N, C-alpha and C positions, 0 to 999 in steps of 0.2 A: 814431207812424209812420203810423197809419191816416190821419191828417190830410194827411200828405205825399202818400200814394198817392191820396187822394181829390182833392187839388188837381191832380195830374197827369191824373187821369181827366177832370176838368172841362175841362182844356185840350184833350183829345182830342175831347170832346163839342162844343166850340166849332168844331171843324173842319167839322162838318156831315156829312151823308151823302155817300157817294161820288158819287152822281149829281149832287149840287149842285156838288161840286168839279169834275167834268168839264165841267159846263155853263158855268162861269165862264171867260170868255176875255179880258176886259179886264184889263190889267196894273194892279196897285195900285202907284203910285209911292211910294218911301220918301222922306219929307221929312227931310233931315239936320238942318235948323235946329231942328226940334221933337223930335228923337230924342236921348236922353241916357242916360248911365250915371252914377248917383250913389251913393256910399257914405254911408250914414246912421248914426244912432246905434243902439246895442244890437245891433251885428253884422248890420245889415240893409243890403241894396243894392237899388236900384231900377233896372230896365232898361226903357226906354220906346222903342218904335219907332212913329213916326208914319207913317200910310199915307193915301193919297188915297181909299181905300175899304176896307171890310172884306173879309177873305179867310179861307178855311179855314186853320187852322194847328194845329200840335201842338207840345208842349214835353215834353222828357224829358232825363234825365241819363245820361252815360256816365262810367265810371271808368277809371283807369289809362291816361292821366291824366284828372283830373277835368274834365269839360266839361258845359256846358249847351247843348242843341241845340234850335233852333226851326226847324221846317219850315214853309214858306209855299207856298200855291198861288197862282201868278201874282203875285209881288211883284218889282218891278224895283229893283235896287240899283245900277244903272249910274252914277248920279251921286253916290254916297256913298263917302267915304273913312273908314277905320277911326278916324282922329283926329276926325271929325265927331261920333262917338258917345262915344268913349273918349279924353278929353283926356290922361290919364295913367293908368298902371296902378294898380290898387288891389286890391280883393278880386277883381275881374275883371282878369286879367293881360293879356289880349289878346282882340281880336275879329276874326273873319273872316266874310265873307258873300259871297254871289253865287250864280250858277246852279248847280244841282245835277243836275237832269235836265230834259228839255224840260217847260216849264210849272211847274216847281218851283224854289224857291230855299231856301237854308239859311243860318242864322246859327249860328256856333259861338263860344261864349265859353269861353276857358280860365280855370278857377277857381284862384286863388292859394291858396284854402283851401276846405275842404268847406262847401258851401252847398246848400240845397234850396229849391224854390219854396214860399213861404208864401201868396202870392196870385197868381192869374193871371186876366187878363181882357182883352177887346177891346171897350171901349165904342165905339159908333158915334154920331157927331153926327147927330141926326135932321134937321137943316136942311141941312148941307153934305155929309153922307154920308161925311166923313172918319172915320178910325178910329185908335185907339191901342192897340197891344199893350202891356200893362202887366204886368211880372213883378217881384214883390218876392221877393228871396232872403233867407234867414236862415241864420246860421252853425249848423252841427251838428258832431258828432264824426265821425271817419272811419268808424266802424261804421254810424252812421245813414245816412251818404251812400252807402256801399256797398249797403246794403239797398234804398235808393230808386233806385239806378242800374240802367240796363238799357233797351235799346230796347223800346218797347211792342209787344206782339203785336196787330197790327191789320191783317188781310189786305188791306183796301182801300188802306191807305197803303203797307204794306210791299211789296206786289207792284209798285206804281208806282215806288217809290224805290230798290229794290234789284235789280230784274230787269236782267240784262244786255241791251244793245240787241238788237233783232231784226235778224237778218242777212238781206240780200237773197239770192235764190236764186243759186247758183253751180254751175258744172260741176264735179262731184266728181271727174271723171276727169282734169281739167287740173291742172297745177302751180300751187299756190295759196300766195301769200305774205300773211301778216297783218302789217300795219304798225301800230305802236302809238305814236301821238303822245303824249308824256308829259304828265301832269297834265291840267287841264281843269276848267271850271266854277268851283267855289268854290276850287279849288287852282290858283293861277296859275303855280306853279313859281318858277324864278328870275326876278327883276325887276331891270331896270337901264335907265336913260335912257328911261323911258316904255315899254319893251318888256317883254312877258311871255313867258316860255318857252313857255307853253301855246299862244299864238297863233303864234309862230315855227315851232314843231314841227308844228302842224296844217297850216300852209301848206306846209312842207317835205314832209310826208307826202303831201299831195295831189299835189304835183309829182312825187314819186317814184312814186306810184301811176300817174299818167298815163304816165310814162316806161316803166314795166314793162308796162303794158297795151299800149303800142305795140310791145312785143317779144313779145306773145302770152302774157303771164303774167297769171293770174287774181289779183286783189288785193282785199283787204278792209282797212278801217280799223277799229280798235277804237272809234274815235269819229270822226265826220265833222262835228262841231259843237262848240260850246263847252259841253260837259257833263262831269260828273264820272263816271268809270268806275272802280270799285274794282279793286284789283290782282288779286284772284282772278278777277274777271270778265274782265279782259284776257286772262288765260291760258285761261279757259273759252271765250271767243270763238274762239281759235285751235283748240281741240279741237272745238268745234261745227262749225267750217268744215272740219275735217279738213285743216288747213294742213300744207304741206310745210316751211314756214319761218316764223319769228317774229322780227321786227326791231323793237325798241323805240327810239324816237328822242328824244333829249334835248339840251339846251344849258344845262347847269347853271351855277351860280355857286359857285366853290370857292376861297376865299382861301388855304387850306392848301397850301403847296408851290407857289403861283403857277401853278396849272394852266392850260394853254393848248393849243390844237391838238386835232384830231380824235383820239378814242380809242375803241377797240372792246373791249367787255367780254364775257367768257363766264363761265359759272357755276362757282363754287368755294365750298366751305364756309368756306374761309379766304381773306381778301382778300390780294391780291398785295402791298399796301403800306398804310401808315396812311391816306394820302389817299383811296385807293379804299375802304377800310373806312368812312371818314367819309362818303363820297359815297353808298355803299350804304345807310347808316343814314338819310341825308336822303331818299333816294328812297322807302324803306319807311315813312317818316312821312307819305306822301301821304294814306293812309286816315285817319290820326289828324287831320291838318290839316282834312280834309273832314268830320270828325265821324262816321266809320264805326265801327260796333260790331265790335270785333275778337275778341269772345269765341269761342273755339274755332277761330280761324283757323289756329293752328299745326297742329292736327290735320288740317285740310283740306289744308294744304300738304304735310304729312308723307305723306298718303295718295297723293300723286302722285309722290313721290320714289322711283321703282322703280329699284333699283340695276341690275337686269338690263338695263332699257331704256337707262339712262344710259350703260352700257358702250358701246353703239353710237352713242348720240346725241352724247355729249361730243366725240369726235374729229371728228364731222361739223360741230359748232358751231365747233370750233377751226379747221377748214379754211375755213369761211365767214369767220371773223374775219380770218384771214391774207389771203384773197383781197380782202376789203373794204379792208384797210389798204393792200395793194399798189396797188389801183385808185385809191383816194383820193389816195395819195401821188403817183402818176403824173399825176393831174389837177391837181397843184399844192398839195394839202393846204391849209394846213400841218398837219402831224401832230404829236401830242404826242411828247416825247422818248422815252416808253415807250408806244407806241400800242396794244400788246396787253396787256390786264390782266384780272384775274379777281376776282370778288367774289360774295357771296351775294344778288344782286338777286332779289326775289320774282318779278318777271315773267319770269325766266329758268328757273324751276323746273319747267317742263314736262319730264317724263321722256322723252317720245317725239317731241318736235318740236325739231329744231335751232333754237337761239335765241341771239341776241346783242343787246346793248344798245349803241347808238352815241351817244356824246356828239359831236355834229357840231362842237361848239366850246363854249367856256365864256364865258358873259356877263361873267364877272369879268375876262376878258382883253380889253383894248382892241382888240387886233388882231382877235381872234375876233368881237367885237361888230361891228366894221366890216365884216368878211366876211359875217356873217349878214344884215346890212342890204343887201348888194350883190346884186342879182338876177343879175348875170353870174356871180359866184362861186357862188351857190346852184345855178344851172343846171349848172355844171361838176361840182359835187359830186353832184347828182342823177344826172347822166348816168354818172358813174364808179360810183356805187353800183348803178345799174340794170345796167350791164355786168357788175359783179362778181357780182350775184345770178345772172345768166344763166350766167356762166362756172362758178359753183359748181354750179348745177343740172346742167349737162352733165357735169362731172367727177364729181359725186356719183352720177349715173345710171350712169356707166361703171364705178364702183367697186362698185355694189350686188351684181352676181353674185359678186364676190370675197368680199364680206362674208358672203353666204349660205353660201359654202363654208366 
């Protein structure tokens, strides 16, 4: 096992000092034609990523589920498809890659069986300057994998890769809404007909932000770029901003039950139906998809589930959901046949901030997909949601004296 840990340490050393990583600004392009995944003899698998130049990188393992993670500084994956590297599943069951944070990208390999790095290197051609990340994995038993797994403790990398985005200065005395465009970066969310949920919802959130600001509402986004933001950080951003309201925006794909139409969700320990339970599970897999280390996350979430605060917050969230549904329906919807639902979405678990998750539509519905592509329809929904938020703000303010009594 010392050999495994030594190999992982070598990978970190290849990353170079933090100063070097910060100074490198040119993107290294990933060459899909020269990048491969090959299962070999004696339980070994070779992963090769060809780059136009050498970059700092690190390699580590995460368990439950078993994943190999490679972080790159300034690597561009925009012209690469998963099938370019992994023709068919083998010991590596699936690959995902893409932007993780500004200036950083990540590759996540789902492992069909326990494997650890046996050799890691990034040789650089002295003539062309091109580089090849080469990782050879070998089969081990589950106990050996668990011992080797875990995100490395490296302050220079961890601070850059896990810190929530810095917030702009805001007026703490004003009514503040935090909008949360779902997914982002390495996690595209639902995909259909060349559209990614992460892009659709970022654009929708920007439009809704502008509409609310025109009404005098202070608005922050959990992300204003194509980056990954961990679920716990999305909630932390709302707390840091001392938000009065948190709205998470999605357009998922859900074949179960033929889901279609706008739907607004509030928090509940028990899902209101099987389809909603399935959807909540999909949403909460976002951190796994992006290769996040979830060790101890349950305790962190449990720490903010304050029953006393939720007694006041839950009815306020329910009131917001009802007003949103009414406003979106009046604007033409279309709405889901059960537009108000409940589930245990992680991003709704703030005890002291009224929170809802809005599925603006479902990419799995042909009708919803057409609407989401239509700028006129989107503008109507944005206007309806902005009006609903202001209506809720005014009604909630009027009720506060009664709640205090």
